[in-house]
N, C-alpha and C positions, 0 to 999 in steps of 0.2 A: 769140323762141323760138328754140330751137337749130336751126340748119340745118347743123350740120357734115357731115352726110351727102352733102351736095353736092359734098364736096371729094373724095369717092372716085373720081369720073370722071379726076382729072386728078393726084392725089397720092398716093404711095405711102410707107411706111416712116417714117423720123423727120419729113420733112416733114408728112406727113399727120397724125402725132400732135401735133406742135407747133401747127400750125395749128387742129386739131380742138379741143384743150385751150382754145385762146386764145377760140374762138368759144363754146363751151360755157361758159366763166368770164363772159363779156360777158353771154351770155343769162341766167344766173343772177343777174347784178347789174341786169339791165334796160338795159343799155347795147348801142347797135347803132352801127357803124362803118362808114361808107360810103366807098369809094375811087372816084375817078373819074382814069383815065389822062389824062395830060397829053403825055407823051413817052416814048420807049424808045429806048436805044441798045444793041442786042444785039452782042456780041461771042463769037464761039466761040473757046474756049481749047484744046478737046481733043476729037476725036472717034476712038474706038477702033477700030482696023483690024477687028476682028471685028463692029462695028456694035453693041456691048452697052452703050454710053454715050456721051454727049455732055456736055462741061462748058463752061460759058458765063457771062458776067457780063451783066448788064443794068442800066444806068444808067437809072433810072425817075424821072421827075416825075409827081406825082399830087397831087390835093386830097383831104384827109380831113375828112369831117364827121362829128361825134361827136353822139350823141343819148342822153339819159338819159331813160327811161320815155316816150319818143316826142317829148321836147322838144330842139330843137337847142341844144348848149352849146358847141361850138366848132367852127370851120372853119380849117383852114391849108393852106398849099401846103408839099409835102416833095419832096425829092429824096434817093433811097437807091441805093447800089449793092448789087445782090444776087448772089451766087454761086448758080449753078443746076446741078444735075446730073440729066440726064434718061437714064431707062432704058426699054427698049421692054416692052410688055405684050403682050397678045395682039392688039390691033388699032391701037394708038397709042403713041405716047410719054407717059410719065408722069413728073412731077416727084418724084425721091427726096431731094434736098437743096435747101433754099431758105433762104438765110439772109443777113441784112445784114452786110456787112464793112465794117469802117472804111476810110475813104479816107487 
């Protein structure tokens, strides 16, 4: 079932649209993907003087498990470098840009 509304607490703009579309598509196909963090290496690239955005990279190690209609089909370990831009909302920072970048 589609749980893309859970993204609303932490994601806005293009990042929210991209992740929401992916979760809806998987739900329609009966596919579920579970991610388990193994490691993070976060580096801040830019913090705006007015406090309106933070840009960072995150080198992430994680395990991905894929289920097709509840049956496990694949498990793999992955490493991805993400570019992330955070912008403030009323009470917390939210992710506005979230994309994998080539190494």
